[in-house]
Structures are given as structure tokens and as C-alpha cells.
N, C-alpha and C positions, 0 to 999 in steps of 0.2 A: 460387495466391497466398495463400489463406486456408484456415482450417480450417472453413468453413461446413458441410461435409458431416457433421462430428461435432457441430454445434451442437444438433441435436435431442435429444441426450442430456443437454443442460445445462439451464439455468434460464430461457432466453429464447427468443423466437420469432425465427428467422432469416428475416425476410420478404424477398421479392424486392427491394422498395425499399431495405431496409437493405443488403442484399448489393450491389446496384448502386452505392449511394452509397460503400460501404466499398471495393469494388474500385477505383472511380475515385479516392478520396482516397489510397489506398495508392500507386497509380501516381504520383499528383501529388506525394506526399511524397518518394518515391524520386527523382523527377526534380529536384525543387526543392532538396533538402537533401543530395544526394549529396556535395557539396563540403565539408560540415561533418560528415561522418562517418556519415550515416545510410545503411545498406545493407540489403538484403533480410533478412539473417540476423543483424542487430544490434538489432532491436526486436521487440516484441510489443505488439499494440493490441486493446483491447476497447472498443466504444461501445455504450451502452444508452440507450434512450429509453423513458420511462414511469415509473410509480409503484411498481414492485416486481414480483417474480416472481408474485405472486398476482393482478396486475392487467394482464395482457396485455403484459408487458414485451417490447420489440423489441430485437434486438441484432445486432452484427457483431463477428466475431473474425478477426484476422489474427495467427497464430502465438500464440493466446491460451493454448496449453498450453506455451509456452516457459518453461523453468525457469532462473531466474537469481537472483543475490543481490538480495534485496528492498530493501536499504537501510532507510530509515526508514519506508517504507510499513508495514512490520510493526508499528509502534507503534499503528496504528489497532486491530489485533487484541488488543493488550494492554490498551487502553483498554476495549473491549468486554468482555474477560474479567474485568477488575478490577471493572467496574460490575455484572456478573452475580454475582460473589461477594459484593459488598456487598449486593445484593438478596437472596441466599440466606442472609445472616447469617454467612458464612464468612470474611469480612474485616470488621474493625471500622472504619468510616470515622473519619478524623481530619484535622486541618487540614493536616498535612504531606503526606498522601496526596492532598488536594485540589490542593495547590500542584504536586506533581510530576506529576499527571495533566494539568494544564493546561500546564505547561512542556514536557512530553513531546510534546505536539502543537504548541503555539503556537510554541516555539522549536526544536523537535525535539532537545531535550536528551537526550543518551545517558545522562548521570548519572541524570537523572530516570527514564528508561526502566528502567534497571538497578535502581533502587529499587522500581519497580512489579513487576518480575520477581521480586525478593526477597520482597516481600509476598505475591504470588500463589502462589509455589512453596515458600516457607520455606527457600530456599537462599541461600548467599552464595558468591561467587567469590573464592578466596584460595589458600592453599598446596595442594601436592599431596595427593591422597588415594589410597588404594590398596584393593584387595579389596572387601569387603562395604560398607565405608563409601563408596567411590566409586560402587558400583552403587545404594546407597540415594539417594545424591545425584542420580545421573542419573535415577532413577525420578521423583523430586519434580520435577526440572526438565522431564522429559518430559511432565508434566501440562499444559504449554503447548500441546502438540500434542493431547493426548487430549481437551481440552475442545472443540476444533473438529472433531476426528474424530467426536466423538459426534453432531454435527449431520448427519453422513452427507452432506456435500456432495462430489460427485465432483470438483469443481474444487479442493478443498483436499487430496485424497488424496495428491498427490506433493509437498506442501509440508513444510518444516521451519521452525519459528519459535522454537525453544528457545534459541538462542544469545543472549547479551547483545550489546549495541551497543558496539563498540570504535572508538576513534580511531586506534589503531595495533595492534601485534601482541598476541597473547593469551599469557597466562602461567599457570602453575600449573594448577588444576583446569579453568579455562576452556579452556586449551590441550589438556588431556587429553580434554575433552569434544568439542571441535571435531575431533579426530582428527589423526594425524600427516600425512595427506594432505588434510586439510580435508574429510573425507567426511561430516562431520556439521554443516557450516556451514549457516547459514540459506539457504532457498531457496523461491521462490514463483513463481506464474505470474500473468500479467495477469488471467486468468479468476478466480482465487481472490480477488484484491483487488477485482475489480469485483463479485463476488458478495457480498462483505462489505458494500460500500456500498449495493448494492441491497437487501439484507435490512435494513440499518440504517435506511434511509429507507422501507422497506416494513413488513412486520410479521413477519419471519421469524427474529428473534432472541429468545432466552430472557431478555429484558430487561422490567423493568416500564416502564409509560408514562413515568414520571418519569426513570428512567435512560436510556431511549432518547432522550428530549428532552435530557437532560444531555449525552450523547455528541454529539448533533448540535450543540448549543450550543458545546461545546469545539472541534469541527471547523470551525465557522463562521469565515470570514475576513472581517473588516470592513475593507474597503480604505480606508474613511474615517477610520479610527482612528489615533492616534499610533503604534500598534505597526507599522503598514503601512510606516513609513519605515525600520524596521530590517531590514538585509539577511538576517537569520535568519528573516524573516516567510515566505519561500519562496513568493512569488506573482509578483513582477515578472519573474524569470528562469525561470519555470516556465510550465506551461500557462495558469495564471491570468492571466498577463500579456497573453495574447491574447483574453481574455474582455472584452466591452464593459463599460465602466464603468457602474455602476448596477445590474447584476444580482447577485443573491445568489450566494454561493460557499461551498462546504464543500470542504476539501482536505486531504491529507497527502502531502507530497513527500519525496523523499530523494535525496541525492547522495553518492558515496563516490569520492574520488580515490585517490592512491597512499598505502597504509598500510604498505607493506613486504610485503604478501601479494597476490601477482598474481592469486590465484584469486578475490578479491573486489573488486579495484581497478577503478575507472572504470566506474561505473554511474550512471545518472541516471534517476529515475522520477517520475511524478506520478499520484495518484489524485484526481479532481476531480469535483464535482457542481455544476451550475448549473441556473437555470430561465430559458430564453430568453423573449422576449416572447410567444411562442405558448402559454406555460404548461405545456409538456410537459418534465418534468425530463430532464436530459442528464447522463449519467455517462460519464467517460472514464478509462480505465486504460491508461497508456503506460509501458512499461519499455524501457530502451535501455542498450546497452554501448558502450564505446569512449571513449578519451581525448578525441577531438575534440568530441563532444557533451557530455561530462561537464565538461571544463575549458576547452577553447580557444575555444568559441563559446557562452558562456552565454545569449546572446539567441535562440539557435535554438529553444529550447523555447517561448518566447513566440510566435514566428512560427508554430511547429507548432500551438500552441493556437488561434491565429486561423483557420488552415486547417480544422482539425477542427471548430471551432464553426460556421464558415460552411457546412460541408458537411452537418452533421447537425442544425443548428437549425431547418431549414426544415420 
């Protein structure tokens, strides 16, 4: 039912207690949410308890190495990358960059994300390119992958995060880059996103303390703020909707319905961290596919979040 046997090669301890809780919760989820589209092969789940890989992190994985379109969860990677380049002096901070990094996470703006990608890579998406010009452009854009590949995380090895975020079809050099069959579209696993959060809230990223704190602040979800009433806030109809009020929350969710491209359509994901009353941080990475969960039953993620929180917060 899960890939616990391979977990020893990753970054957390697959303890018997976590495995037992994980096995039980996967069975419960499949029983309870089958009628809203959840099936054994339509989701991947990683749950972590603790303060980071260097501090005895415990974990459970069900299909954690499942590769799927990551939707807007990928934006967390671009936030970390941009802040690292600011630390290194390779990006000059400016007010517009501050604004787009905030909007990329808070409102999940694709336009803001694509601005960040342009700044990081020195590329723009526009008319067709050919020959050496296209290859040079591709090399610069591939720097989005190379940055995380250099961290040597096995969980990231099968990921691709180089494509811009689109609300419909791709055109020009963006279509060239994605490939005729979509062979170079973004792809990620629940394990890769879970590791990013674990390292961001631990001490495993090449970020200054100030930039690490800034990334955490941008990802923080204040459910008492005026922003929380906006449907773009991505909490109520995501896992965060099932987390008890009053607990702190950091998250980046994503959803993609029909865009005209069946290869990436109908995915809904969430990457979330909270701290239950017992003081042990809890990270959940859930990725799903299918129209029913993505569009027809928006409340299901909230209910799944409650089930997962109750199972792993004890």
C-alpha cells in the first residue's frame, strides 16, 4: 500500500508508529472519499513529524514517488531559489520583486510567478526561437532545475520545474520548450515538495537566516486576516480548512482544471505545515488527480485535512 520499504533511502525515519498510522489513514481515506474521486492510484501522500531532517524527523509515504503535474506547489521552489540568489548578490532586490514574490504565494499568481522565473533565469517567453538561440534559452531556463539538483536530494531527481505557469495553452518558445508531446512539462513528487518544506523549516537550505525567516513569513497563512476571506487564499477548500482554528499554518496549494491540455488537467495539491497543541510540527504533502476532487467536490480537501490532522497530531 505504501513505499515504506524505500523510505530508509530518503530523509526521514519510517518508524513503526508512523507506518501503522499511515497504513490506517490511507485505508480510511480510500473508504471515505471513494465517492468523490479518491482512488488508490490517484493520489500520493507524505506526512512528516518533527523539526527537520537533522533533528530525528519521522515520516510516512504512500506513493511518495508518484510523478504528477505539481500545479502551484512549484512556486515554493521558485521563492526559495530567488531568495538564495538575492543572498548571493546575483539578483538585485527591488520593490517589484518583493511584490511579486508575495503575490506568487499569497494569491498564487501565475503572472507573478513568471516574473520571478524571468528574473532568476534571464529568459522571457515569446516568439519562436531556432537553433543555437533556442538551445541557449533552454540552458538558462534549465537553471531552475540545476539549482535544486545541486542540493543532491534524491527526492528531487525525477522532478522538472522549468516551465512557466499557464492558465491555458502554451505558445511560441514556451510551447517549443514543453515539447510536442508535453515531454518537458513540469513534474514533481509528494516527496520532493515535502522535503523542501522540511528543509525550509529545518536548516538544510543555502539561505541566510534572514531569507529563511522571510520565506517562512511569506508562506504563513493568517486565517484571522482580511486576506482569508478571499477565495484565492487557498485555505478553506484545501487541507488547511480541516486544521483547527488557532493553530499556526504555512502552506502552498495548487489546482488546475481544464486548460485545453489533457496531460496536465485536473490536479489538486496542498503542501502544509502546522504545529498541533503537542508542539510537534506536522508537514503534509498531498497530491491528487481527477476531475471529481479537483472541481466537483471542493470541500473534500478540507475533510481530508481533518482526517490527516487527527491521525498524525497525537
